[in-house]
PyMOL CGO cylinders between C-alpha atoms (Angstrom):
from pymol import cmd
from pymol.cgo import CYLINDER

trace = [
    CYLINDER, -118.80, -22.32, 66.46, -116.39, -23.13, 63.64, 0.3, 1, 1, 1, 1, 1, 1,
    CYLINDER, -116.39, -23.13, 63.64, -112.75, -22.13, 63.55, 0.3, 1, 1, 1, 1, 1, 1,
    CYLINDER, -112.75, -22.13, 63.55, -110.93, -22.48, 60.23, 0.3, 1, 1, 1, 1, 1, 1,
    CYLINDER, -110.93, -22.48, 60.23, -107.19, -21.61, 60.07, 0.3, 1, 1, 1, 1, 1, 1,
    CYLINDER, -107.19, -21.61, 60.07, -107.47, -19.42, 63.12, 0.3, 1, 1, 1, 1, 1, 1,
    CYLINDER, -107.47, -19.42, 63.12, -110.48, -17.42, 61.79, 0.3, 1, 1, 1, 1, 1, 1,
    CYLINDER, -110.48, -17.42, 61.79, -113.98, -17.51, 63.20, 0.3, 1, 1, 1, 1, 1, 1,
    CYLINDER, -113.98, -17.51, 63.20, -116.77, -18.44, 60.79, 0.3, 1, 1, 1, 1, 1, 1,
    CYLINDER, -116.77, -18.44, 60.79, -119.91, -16.70, 61.96, 0.3, 1, 1, 1, 1, 1, 1,
    CYLINDER, -119.91, -16.70, 61.96, -123.23, -18.43, 61.92, 0.3, 1, 1, 1, 1, 1, 1,
    CYLINDER, -123.23, -18.43, 61.92, -124.21, -20.42, 64.93, 0.3, 1, 1, 1, 1, 1, 1,
    CYLINDER, -124.21, -20.42, 64.93, -122.08, -18.49, 67.46, 0.3, 1, 1, 1, 1, 1, 1,
    CYLINDER, -122.08, -18.49, 67.46, -123.56, -16.27, 70.07, 0.3, 1, 1, 1, 1, 1, 1,
    CYLINDER, -123.56, -16.27, 70.07, -122.12, -12.75, 70.57, 0.3, 1, 1, 1, 1, 1, 1,
    CYLINDER, -122.12, -12.75, 70.57, -120.91, -13.76, 74.04, 0.3, 1, 1, 1, 1, 1, 1,
    CYLINDER, -120.91, -13.76, 74.04, -118.94, -16.69, 72.61, 0.3, 1, 1, 1, 1, 1, 1,
    CYLINDER, -118.94, -16.69, 72.61, -117.37, -14.43, 69.99, 0.3, 1, 1, 1, 1, 1, 1,
    CYLINDER, -117.37, -14.43, 69.99, -116.35, -11.91, 72.63, 0.3, 1, 1, 1, 1, 1, 1,
    CYLINDER, -116.35, -11.91, 72.63, -114.81, -14.69, 74.74, 0.3, 1, 1, 1, 1, 1, 1,
    CYLINDER, -114.81, -14.69, 74.74, -112.84, -16.04, 71.77, 0.3, 1, 1, 1, 1, 1, 1,
    CYLINDER, -112.84, -16.04, 71.77, -111.54, -12.57, 70.85, 0.3, 1, 1, 1, 1, 1, 1,
    CYLINDER, -111.54, -12.57, 70.85, -110.51, -11.93, 74.47, 0.3, 1, 1, 1, 1, 1, 1,
    CYLINDER, -110.51, -11.93, 74.47, -108.56, -15.20, 74.57, 0.3, 1, 1, 1, 1, 1, 1,
    CYLINDER, -108.56, -15.20, 74.57, -106.82, -14.40, 71.29, 0.3, 1, 1, 1, 1, 1, 1,
    CYLINDER, -106.82, -14.40, 71.29, -105.85, -10.93, 72.55, 0.3, 1, 1, 1, 1, 1, 1,
    CYLINDER, -105.85, -10.93, 72.55, -104.37, -12.42, 75.73, 0.3, 1, 1, 1, 1, 1, 1,
    CYLINDER, -104.37, -12.42, 75.73, -102.34, -14.97, 73.78, 0.3, 1, 1, 1, 1, 1, 1,
    CYLINDER, -102.34, -14.97, 73.78, -101.07, -12.26, 71.43, 0.3, 1, 1, 1, 1, 1, 1,
    CYLINDER, -101.07, -12.26, 71.43, -100.16, -9.92, 74.30, 0.3, 1, 1, 1, 1, 1, 1,
    CYLINDER, -100.16, -9.92, 74.30, -98.39, -12.74, 76.13, 0.3, 1, 1, 1, 1, 1, 1,
    CYLINDER, -98.39, -12.74, 76.13, -96.33, -13.50, 73.02, 0.3, 1, 1, 1, 1, 1, 1,
    CYLINDER, -96.33, -13.50, 73.02, -95.30, -9.84, 72.77, 0.3, 1, 1, 1, 1, 1, 1,
    CYLINDER, -95.30, -9.84, 72.77, -94.28, -9.77, 76.46, 0.3, 1, 1, 1, 1, 1, 1,
    CYLINDER, -94.28, -9.77, 76.46, -92.15, -12.90, 76.06, 0.3, 1, 1, 1, 1, 1, 1,
    CYLINDER, -92.15, -12.90, 76.06, -90.44, -11.45, 72.98, 0.3, 1, 1, 1, 1, 1, 1,
    CYLINDER, -90.44, -11.45, 72.98, -89.74, -8.17, 74.79, 0.3, 1, 1, 1, 1, 1, 1,
    CYLINDER, -89.74, -8.17, 74.79, -88.35, -10.02, 77.82, 0.3, 1, 1, 1, 1, 1, 1,
    CYLINDER, -88.35, -10.02, 77.82, -86.00, -12.03, 75.63, 0.3, 1, 1, 1, 1, 1, 1,
    CYLINDER, -86.00, -12.03, 75.63, -84.87, -8.92, 73.78, 0.3, 1, 1, 1, 1, 1, 1,
    CYLINDER, -84.87, -8.92, 73.78, -84.22, -7.16, 77.09, 0.3, 1, 1, 1, 1, 1, 1,
    CYLINDER, -84.22, -7.16, 77.09, -82.22, -10.10, 78.39, 0.3, 1, 1, 1, 1, 1, 1,
    CYLINDER, -82.22, -10.10, 78.39, -80.11, -10.17, 75.21, 0.3, 1, 1, 1, 1, 1, 1,
    CYLINDER, -80.11, -10.17, 75.21, -79.48, -6.42, 75.43, 0.3, 1, 1, 1, 1, 1, 1,
    CYLINDER, -79.48, -6.42, 75.43, -78.43, -6.71, 79.08, 0.3, 1, 1, 1, 1, 1, 1,
    CYLINDER, -78.43, -6.71, 79.08, -76.14, -9.63, 78.25, 0.3, 1, 1, 1, 1, 1, 1,
    CYLINDER, -76.14, -9.63, 78.25, -74.52, -7.71, 75.38, 0.3, 1, 1, 1, 1, 1, 1,
    CYLINDER, -74.52, -7.71, 75.38, -73.97, -4.61, 77.54, 0.3, 1, 1, 1, 1, 1, 1,
    CYLINDER, -73.97, -4.61, 77.54, -72.32, -6.72, 80.24, 0.3, 1, 1, 1, 1, 1, 1,
    CYLINDER, -72.32, -6.72, 80.24, -70.13, -8.46, 77.66, 0.3, 1, 1, 1, 1, 1, 1,
    CYLINDER, -70.13, -8.46, 77.66, -69.10, -5.10, 76.20, 0.3, 1, 1, 1, 1, 1, 1,
    CYLINDER, -69.10, -5.10, 76.20, -68.18, -3.88, 79.69, 0.3, 1, 1, 1, 1, 1, 1,
    CYLINDER, -68.18, -3.88, 79.69, -66.03, -6.98, 80.23, 0.3, 1, 1, 1, 1, 1, 1,
    CYLINDER, -66.03, -6.98, 80.23, -64.29, -6.42, 76.89, 0.3, 1, 1, 1, 1, 1, 1,
    CYLINDER, -64.29, -6.42, 76.89, -63.40, -2.88, 77.92, 0.3, 1, 1, 1, 1, 1, 1,
    CYLINDER, -63.40, -2.88, 77.92, -62.56, -3.35, 81.59, 0.3, 1, 1, 1, 1, 1, 1,
    CYLINDER, -62.56, -3.35, 81.59, -61.42, -6.92, 82.24, 0.3, 1, 1, 1, 1, 1, 1,
    CYLINDER, -61.42, -6.92, 82.24, -57.79, -6.50, 81.10, 0.3, 1, 1, 1, 1, 1, 1,
    CYLINDER, -57.79, -6.50, 81.10, -57.26, -3.22, 83.03, 0.3, 1, 1, 1, 1, 1, 1,
    CYLINDER, -57.26, -3.22, 83.03, -58.77, -4.95, 86.07, 0.3, 1, 1, 1, 1, 1, 1,
    CYLINDER, -58.77, -4.95, 86.07, -56.33, -7.83, 85.61, 0.3, 1, 1, 1, 1, 1, 1,
    CYLINDER, -56.33, -7.83, 85.61, -53.41, -5.39, 85.40, 0.3, 1, 1, 1, 1, 1, 1,
    CYLINDER, -53.41, -5.39, 85.40, -54.47, -3.60, 88.59, 0.3, 1, 1, 1, 1, 1, 1,
    CYLINDER, -54.47, -3.60, 88.59, -54.97, -6.89, 90.45, 0.3, 1, 1, 1, 1, 1, 1,
    CYLINDER, -54.97, -6.89, 90.45, -51.53, -8.11, 89.36, 0.3, 1, 1, 1, 1, 1, 1,
    CYLINDER, -51.53, -8.11, 89.36, -49.99, -4.81, 90.44, 0.3, 1, 1, 1, 1, 1, 1,
    CYLINDER, -49.99, -4.81, 90.44, -51.60, -4.98, 93.88, 0.3, 1, 1, 1, 1, 1, 1,
    CYLINDER, -51.60, -4.98, 93.88, -50.36, -8.54, 94.41, 0.3, 1, 1, 1, 1, 1, 1,
    CYLINDER, -50.36, -8.54, 94.41, -46.76, -7.61, 93.58, 0.3, 1, 1, 1, 1, 1, 1,
    CYLINDER, -46.76, -7.61, 93.58, -46.92, -4.45, 95.70, 0.3, 1, 1, 1, 1, 1, 1,
    CYLINDER, -46.92, -4.45, 95.70, -48.29, -6.39, 98.67, 0.3, 1, 1, 1, 1, 1, 1,
    CYLINDER, -48.29, -6.39, 98.67, -45.68, -9.15, 98.40, 0.3, 1, 1, 1, 1, 1, 1,
    CYLINDER, -45.68, -9.15, 98.40, -42.89, -6.59, 98.08, 0.3, 1, 1, 1, 1, 1, 1,
    CYLINDER, -42.89, -6.59, 98.08, -43.98, -4.71, 101.21, 0.3, 1, 1, 1, 1, 1, 1,
    CYLINDER, -43.98, -4.71, 101.21, -44.00, -7.93, 103.24, 0.3, 1, 1, 1, 1, 1, 1,
    CYLINDER, -44.00, -7.93, 103.24, -40.43, -8.68, 102.19, 0.3, 1, 1, 1, 1, 1, 1,
    CYLINDER, -40.43, -8.68, 102.19, -39.23, -5.18, 103.03, 0.3, 1, 1, 1, 1, 1, 1,
    CYLINDER, -39.23, -5.18, 103.03, -40.73, -5.46, 106.51, 0.3, 1, 1, 1, 1, 1, 1,
    CYLINDER, -40.73, -5.46, 106.51, -39.23, -8.96, 106.94, 0.3, 1, 1, 1, 1, 1, 1,
    CYLINDER, -39.23, -8.96, 106.94, -42.72, -10.42, 107.39, 0.3, 1, 1, 1, 1, 1, 1,
    CYLINDER, -42.72, -10.42, 107.39, -42.96, -12.64, 104.32, 0.3, 1, 1, 1, 1, 1, 1,
    CYLINDER, -42.96, -12.64, 104.32, -43.19, -16.44, 104.70, 0.3, 1, 1, 1, 1, 1, 1,
    CYLINDER, -43.19, -16.44, 104.70, -41.30, -16.67, 101.40, 0.3, 1, 1, 1, 1, 1, 1,
    CYLINDER, -41.30, -16.67, 101.40, -38.09, -15.77, 103.24, 0.3, 1, 1, 1, 1, 1, 1,
    CYLINDER, -38.09, -15.77, 103.24, -37.90, -19.33, 104.56, 0.3, 1, 1, 1, 1, 1, 1,
    CYLINDER, -37.90, -19.33, 104.56, -38.13, -20.68, 101.01, 0.3, 1, 1, 1, 1, 1, 1,
    CYLINDER, -38.13, -20.68, 101.01, -35.37, -18.30, 99.92, 0.3, 1, 1, 1, 1, 1, 1,
    CYLINDER, -35.37, -18.30, 99.92, -33.22, -19.53, 102.78, 0.3, 1, 1, 1, 1, 1, 1,
    CYLINDER, -33.22, -19.53, 102.78, -33.52, -23.15, 101.62, 0.3, 1, 1, 1, 1, 1, 1,
    CYLINDER, -33.52, -23.15, 101.62, -33.14, -22.56, 97.89, 0.3, 1, 1, 1, 1, 1, 1,
    CYLINDER, -33.14, -22.56, 97.89, -30.88, -19.53, 97.44, 0.3, 1, 1, 1, 1, 1, 1,
    CYLINDER, -30.88, -19.53, 97.44, -28.67, -20.41, 100.40, 0.3, 1, 1, 1, 1, 1, 1,
    CYLINDER, -28.67, -20.41, 100.40, -25.55, -19.21, 98.51, 0.3, 1, 1, 1, 1, 1, 1,
    CYLINDER, -25.55, -19.21, 98.51, -26.85, -15.61, 98.68, 0.3, 1, 1, 1, 1, 1, 1,
    CYLINDER, -26.85, -15.61, 98.68, -27.01, -13.34, 101.78, 0.3, 1, 1, 1, 1, 1, 1,
    CYLINDER, -27.01, -13.34, 101.78, -30.60, -13.80, 102.91, 0.3, 1, 1, 1, 1, 1, 1,
    CYLINDER, -30.60, -13.80, 102.91, -31.69, -10.39, 104.19, 0.3, 1, 1, 1, 1, 1, 1,
    CYLINDER, -31.69, -10.39, 104.19, -30.17, -8.26, 101.41, 0.3, 1, 1, 1, 1, 1, 1,
    CYLINDER, -30.17, -8.26, 101.41, -31.52, -10.71, 98.83, 0.3, 1, 1, 1, 1, 1, 1,
    CYLINDER, -31.52, -10.71, 98.83, -35.04, -10.61, 100.34, 0.3, 1, 1, 1, 1, 1, 1,
    CYLINDER, -35.04, -10.61, 100.34, -34.92, -6.81, 100.52, 0.3, 1, 1, 1, 1, 1, 1,
    CYLINDER, -34.92, -6.81, 100.52, -33.81, -6.60, 96.88, 0.3, 1, 1, 1, 1, 1, 1,
    CYLINDER, -33.81, -6.60, 96.88, -36.69, -8.85, 95.87, 0.3, 1, 1, 1, 1, 1, 1,
    CYLINDER, -36.69, -8.85, 95.87, -39.06, -6.68, 97.87, 0.3, 1, 1, 1, 1, 1, 1,
    CYLINDER, -39.06, -6.68, 97.87, -37.90, -3.53, 96.07, 0.3, 1, 1, 1, 1, 1, 1,
    CYLINDER, -37.90, -3.53, 96.07, -38.14, -5.36, 92.75, 0.3, 1, 1, 1, 1, 1, 1,
    CYLINDER, -38.14, -5.36, 92.75, -41.72, -6.45, 93.44, 0.3, 1, 1, 1, 1, 1, 1,
    CYLINDER, -41.72, -6.45, 93.44, -42.73, -2.99, 94.58, 0.3, 1, 1, 1, 1, 1, 1,
    CYLINDER, -42.73, -2.99, 94.58, -41.34, -1.48, 91.38, 0.3, 1, 1, 1, 1, 1, 1,
    CYLINDER, -41.34, -1.48, 91.38, -43.31, -4.03, 89.38, 0.3, 1, 1, 1, 1, 1, 1,
    CYLINDER, -43.31, -4.03, 89.38, -46.48, -3.30, 91.36, 0.3, 1, 1, 1, 1, 1, 1,
    CYLINDER, -46.48, -3.30, 91.36, -46.10, 0.46, 90.97, 0.3, 1, 1, 1, 1, 1, 1,
    CYLINDER, -46.10, 0.46, 90.97, -45.43, 0.11, 87.23, 0.3, 1, 1, 1, 1, 1, 1,
    CYLINDER, -45.43, 0.11, 87.23, -48.52, -2.04, 86.71, 0.3, 1, 1, 1, 1, 1, 1,
    CYLINDER, -48.52, -2.04, 86.71, -50.77, 0.24, 88.73, 0.3, 1, 1, 1, 1, 1, 1,
    CYLINDER, -50.77, 0.24, 88.73, -49.56, 3.45, 87.12, 0.3, 1, 1, 1, 1, 1, 1,
    CYLINDER, -49.56, 3.45, 87.12, -49.18, 1.90, 83.65, 0.3, 1, 1, 1, 1, 1, 1,
    CYLINDER, -49.18, 1.90, 83.65, -45.86, 3.70, 83.27, 0.3, 1, 1, 1, 1, 1, 1,
    CYLINDER, -45.86, 3.70, 83.27, -43.02, 2.01, 81.37, 0.3, 1, 1, 1, 1, 1, 1,
    CYLINDER, -43.02, 2.01, 81.37, -45.30, -0.98, 81.06, 0.3, 1, 1, 1, 1, 1, 1,
    CYLINDER, -45.30, -0.98, 81.06, -43.02, -2.83, 78.66, 0.3, 1, 1, 1, 1, 1, 1,
    CYLINDER, -43.02, -2.83, 78.66, -40.09, -2.67, 81.10, 0.3, 1, 1, 1, 1, 1, 1,
    CYLINDER, -40.09, -2.67, 81.10, -42.37, -3.55, 84.01, 0.3, 1, 1, 1, 1, 1, 1,
    CYLINDER, -42.37, -3.55, 84.01, -43.60, -6.70, 82.29, 0.3, 1, 1, 1, 1, 1, 1,
    CYLINDER, -43.60, -6.70, 82.29, -40.00, -7.66, 81.47, 0.3, 1, 1, 1, 1, 1, 1,
    CYLINDER, -40.00, -7.66, 81.47, -39.24, -7.41, 85.21, 0.3, 1, 1, 1, 1, 1, 1,
    CYLINDER, -39.24, -7.41, 85.21, -42.28, -9.62, 85.87, 0.3, 1, 1, 1, 1, 1, 1,
    CYLINDER, -42.28, -9.62, 85.87, -40.90, -12.30, 83.53, 0.3, 1, 1, 1, 1, 1, 1,
    CYLINDER, -40.90, -12.30, 83.53, -37.45, -12.21, 85.12, 0.3, 1, 1, 1, 1, 1, 1,
    CYLINDER, -37.45, -12.21, 85.12, -38.91, -12.36, 88.61, 0.3, 1, 1, 1, 1, 1, 1,
    CYLINDER, -38.91, -12.36, 88.61, -41.13, -15.34, 87.84, 0.3, 1, 1, 1, 1, 1, 1,
    CYLINDER, -41.13, -15.34, 87.84, -38.26, -17.11, 86.07, 0.3, 1, 1, 1, 1, 1, 1,
    CYLINDER, -38.26, -17.11, 86.07, -36.35, -16.84, 89.35, 0.3, 1, 1, 1, 1, 1, 1,
    CYLINDER, -36.35, -16.84, 89.35, -39.22, -18.43, 91.26, 0.3, 1, 1, 1, 1, 1, 1,
    CYLINDER, -39.22, -18.43, 91.26, -39.29, -21.38, 88.88, 0.3, 1, 1, 1, 1, 1, 1,
    CYLINDER, -39.29, -21.38, 88.88, -35.50, -21.72, 89.17, 0.3, 1, 1, 1, 1, 1, 1,
    CYLINDER, -35.50, -21.72, 89.17, -36.08, -22.41, 92.86, 0.3, 1, 1, 1, 1, 1, 1,
    CYLINDER, -36.08, -22.41, 92.86, -37.71, -25.71, 91.85, 0.3, 1, 1, 1, 1, 1, 1,
    CYLINDER, -37.71, -25.71, 91.85, -34.35, -26.86, 90.51, 0.3, 1, 1, 1, 1, 1, 1,
    CYLINDER, -34.35, -26.86, 90.51, -32.33, -25.51, 93.43, 0.3, 1, 1, 1, 1, 1, 1,
    CYLINDER, -32.33, -25.51, 93.43, -34.41, -27.24, 96.12, 0.3, 1, 1, 1, 1, 1, 1,
    CYLINDER, -34.41, -27.24, 96.12, -36.60, -29.97, 94.63, 0.3, 1, 1, 1, 1, 1, 1,
    CYLINDER, -36.60, -29.97, 94.63, -36.98, -31.73, 97.97, 0.3, 1, 1, 1, 1, 1, 1,
    CYLINDER, -36.98, -31.73, 97.97, -38.78, -28.69, 99.32, 0.3, 1, 1, 1, 1, 1, 1,
    CYLINDER, -38.78, -28.69, 99.32, -41.35, -28.57, 96.52, 0.3, 1, 1, 1, 1, 1, 1,
    CYLINDER, -41.35, -28.57, 96.52, -41.95, -32.25, 95.63, 0.3, 1, 1, 1, 1, 1, 1,
    CYLINDER, -41.95, -32.25, 95.63, -42.79, -35.20, 97.83, 0.3, 1, 1, 1, 1, 1, 1,
    CYLINDER, -42.79, -35.20, 97.83, -40.15, -37.94, 97.36, 0.3, 1, 1, 1, 1, 1, 1,
    CYLINDER, -40.15, -37.94, 97.36, -38.89, -36.26, 94.21, 0.3, 1, 1, 1, 1, 1, 1,
    CYLINDER, -38.89, -36.26, 94.21, -42.19, -36.84, 92.37, 0.3, 1, 1, 1, 1, 1, 1,
    CYLINDER, -42.19, -36.84, 92.37, -42.83, -33.74, 90.20, 0.3, 1, 1, 1, 1, 1, 1,
    CYLINDER, -42.83, -33.74, 90.20, -46.58, -34.45, 90.20, 0.3, 1, 1, 1, 1, 1, 1,
    CYLINDER, -46.58, -34.45, 90.20, -46.81, -34.64, 94.01, 0.3, 1, 1, 1, 1, 1, 1,
    CYLINDER, -46.81, -34.64, 94.01, -46.48, -31.07, 95.20, 0.3, 1, 1, 1, 1, 1, 1,
    CYLINDER, -46.48, -31.07, 95.20, -45.87, -29.87, 98.72, 0.3, 1, 1, 1, 1, 1, 1,
    CYLINDER, -45.87, -29.87, 98.72, -47.44, -26.68, 100.06, 0.3, 1, 1, 1, 1, 1, 1,
    CYLINDER, -47.44, -26.68, 100.06, -44.36, -24.78, 98.90, 0.3, 1, 1, 1, 1, 1, 1,
    CYLINDER, -44.36, -24.78, 98.90, -44.61, -26.48, 95.52, 0.3, 1, 1, 1, 1, 1, 1,
    CYLINDER, -44.61, -26.48, 95.52, -48.20, -25.33, 95.07, 0.3, 1, 1, 1, 1, 1, 1,
    CYLINDER, -48.20, -25.33, 95.07, -47.15, -21.82, 96.07, 0.3, 1, 1, 1, 1, 1, 1,
    CYLINDER, -47.15, -21.82, 96.07, -44.56, -21.72, 93.29, 0.3, 1, 1, 1, 1, 1, 1,
    CYLINDER, -44.56, -21.72, 93.29, -46.54, -23.53, 90.60, 0.3, 1, 1, 1, 1, 1, 1,
    CYLINDER, -46.54, -23.53, 90.60, -49.45, -21.12, 90.93, 0.3, 1, 1, 1, 1, 1, 1,
    CYLINDER, -49.45, -21.12, 90.93, -47.12, -18.50, 89.43, 0.3, 1, 1, 1, 1, 1, 1,
    CYLINDER, -47.12, -18.50, 89.43, -47.99, -20.04, 86.05, 0.3, 1, 1, 1, 1, 1, 1,
    CYLINDER, -47.99, -20.04, 86.05, -51.24, -18.07, 86.37, 0.3, 1, 1, 1, 1, 1, 1,
    CYLINDER, -51.24, -18.07, 86.37, -49.28, -14.87, 87.02, 0.3, 1, 1, 1, 1, 1, 1,
    CYLINDER, -49.28, -14.87, 87.02, -47.22, -15.53, 83.88, 0.3, 1, 1, 1, 1, 1, 1,
    CYLINDER, -47.22, -15.53, 83.88, -50.42, -15.94, 81.85, 0.3, 1, 1, 1, 1, 1, 1,
    CYLINDER, -50.42, -15.94, 81.85, -51.83, -12.73, 83.38, 0.3, 1, 1, 1, 1, 1, 1,
    CYLINDER, -51.83, -12.73, 83.38, -48.69, -10.84, 82.40, 0.3, 1, 1, 1, 1, 1, 1,
    CYLINDER, -48.69, -10.84, 82.40, -48.97, -12.13, 78.84, 0.3, 1, 1, 1, 1, 1, 1,
    CYLINDER, -48.97, -12.13, 78.84, -52.60, -11.00, 78.61, 0.3, 1, 1, 1, 1, 1, 1,
    CYLINDER, -52.60, -11.00, 78.61, -51.71, -7.52, 79.88, 0.3, 1, 1, 1, 1, 1, 1,
    CYLINDER, -51.71, -7.52, 79.88, -48.78, -7.32, 77.46, 0.3, 1, 1, 1, 1, 1, 1,
    CYLINDER, -48.78, -7.32, 77.46, -50.93, -8.38, 74.52, 0.3, 1, 1, 1, 1, 1, 1,
    CYLINDER, -50.93, -8.38, 74.52, -53.65, -5.80, 75.19, 0.3, 1, 1, 1, 1, 1, 1,
    CYLINDER, -53.65, -5.80, 75.19, -52.03, -2.79, 76.85, 0.3, 1, 1, 1, 1, 1, 1,
    CYLINDER, -52.03, -2.79, 76.85, -48.52, -2.42, 75.45, 0.3, 1, 1, 1, 1, 1, 1,
    CYLINDER, -48.52, -2.42, 75.45, -48.12, 0.18, 72.72, 0.3, 1, 1, 1, 1, 1, 1,
    CYLINDER, -48.12, 0.18, 72.72, -46.54, -1.05, 69.43, 0.3, 1, 1, 1, 1, 1, 1,
    CYLINDER, -46.54, -1.05, 69.43, -42.98, 0.22, 68.95, 0.3, 1, 1, 1, 1, 1, 1,
    CYLINDER, -42.98, 0.22, 68.95, -43.98, 1.79, 65.62, 0.3, 1, 1, 1, 1, 1, 1,
    CYLINDER, -43.98, 1.79, 65.62, -46.34, 4.19, 67.40, 0.3, 1, 1, 1, 1, 1, 1,
    CYLINDER, -46.34, 4.19, 67.40, -50.04, 4.67, 67.79, 0.3, 1, 1, 1, 1, 1, 1,
    CYLINDER, -50.04, 4.67, 67.79, -50.64, 4.64, 64.06, 0.3, 1, 1, 1, 1, 1, 1,
    CYLINDER, -50.64, 4.64, 64.06, -50.03, 0.90, 63.95, 0.3, 1, 1, 1, 1, 1, 1,
    CYLINDER, -50.03, 0.90, 63.95, -52.66, 0.18, 66.57, 0.3, 1, 1, 1, 1, 1, 1,
    CYLINDER, -52.66, 0.18, 66.57, -55.21, -0.23, 63.77, 0.3, 1, 1, 1, 1, 1, 1,
    CYLINDER, -55.21, -0.23, 63.77, -53.33, -3.33, 62.66, 0.3, 1, 1, 1, 1, 1, 1,
    CYLINDER, -53.33, -3.33, 62.66, -54.60, -5.15, 65.74, 0.3, 1, 1, 1, 1, 1, 1,
    CYLINDER, -54.60, -5.15, 65.74, -57.88, -7.02, 65.24, 0.3, 1, 1, 1, 1, 1, 1,
    CYLINDER, -57.88, -7.02, 65.24, -60.90, -5.79, 67.22, 0.3, 1, 1, 1, 1, 1, 1,
    CYLINDER, -60.90, -5.79, 67.22, -62.36, -7.78, 70.07, 0.3, 1, 1, 1, 1, 1, 1,
    CYLINDER, -62.36, -7.78, 70.07, -64.99, -10.47, 69.52, 0.3, 1, 1, 1, 1, 1, 1,
    CYLINDER, -64.99, -10.47, 69.52, -68.10, -9.09, 67.86, 0.3, 1, 1, 1, 1, 1, 1,
    CYLINDER, -68.10, -9.09, 67.86, -66.48, -5.73, 67.20, 0.3, 1, 1, 1, 1, 1, 1,
    CYLINDER, -66.48, -5.73, 67.20, -67.85, -4.32, 70.47, 0.3, 1, 1, 1, 1, 1, 1,
    CYLINDER, -67.85, -4.32, 70.47, -64.66, -2.59, 71.52, 0.3, 1, 1, 1, 1, 1, 1,
    CYLINDER, -64.66, -2.59, 71.52, -60.93, -2.69, 71.08, 0.3, 1, 1, 1, 1, 1, 1,
    CYLINDER, -60.93, -2.69, 71.08, -58.41, -3.46, 73.75, 0.3, 1, 1, 1, 1, 1, 1,
    CYLINDER, -58.41, -3.46, 73.75, -56.89, -0.28, 75.16, 0.3, 1, 1, 1, 1, 1, 1,
    CYLINDER, -56.89, -0.28, 75.16, -53.34, 0.28, 74.04, 0.3, 1, 1, 1, 1, 1, 1,
    CYLINDER, -53.34, 0.28, 74.04, -51.05, 2.02, 76.46, 0.3, 1, 1, 1, 1, 1, 1,
    CYLINDER, -51.05, 2.02, 76.46, -47.43, 3.04, 76.46, 0.3, 1, 1, 1, 1, 1, 1,
]
cmd.load_cgo(trace, "trace")
């Protein structure tokens, strides 16, 4: 049997050998098609998942941030928050219980605003002011947050405060994707689409 450039040259071959060769070639061809279809299906599934993330990840971040603030606020209102001890050692010049209650109301307003997406611009401004106050505590009581005054050697309380950097970043992401431009909805088209053009961040008032 002779095979030249993938084609069978008849002559000495038996019919059985030809049938065997054709069967092998069909199997190889079918296997190649199955592999190509599997890869195409995997790419389509990946792209659908990525599109879902583009549409839903920022709203999910907003809801998660709102739940965290609402939860923290409730704990302060019920005088069950461990943060009260930190407030006592840093904002000692303020009356503790009224100050903690005011913070609790503040955080609940922030949480409700994020969850309902009402007055989102004002809500995010309250988030920034609140987190600025938490970072101010680092200056008011450095011994509580840093071992031996070393700013790189955090205590448990220091880690608790520093992690608020992530909350700041989350607030910036929500602001960048879900706050309506002051000029109105007509200017929303000025914002670039998401990566690959598979969806635009939802703009909300």
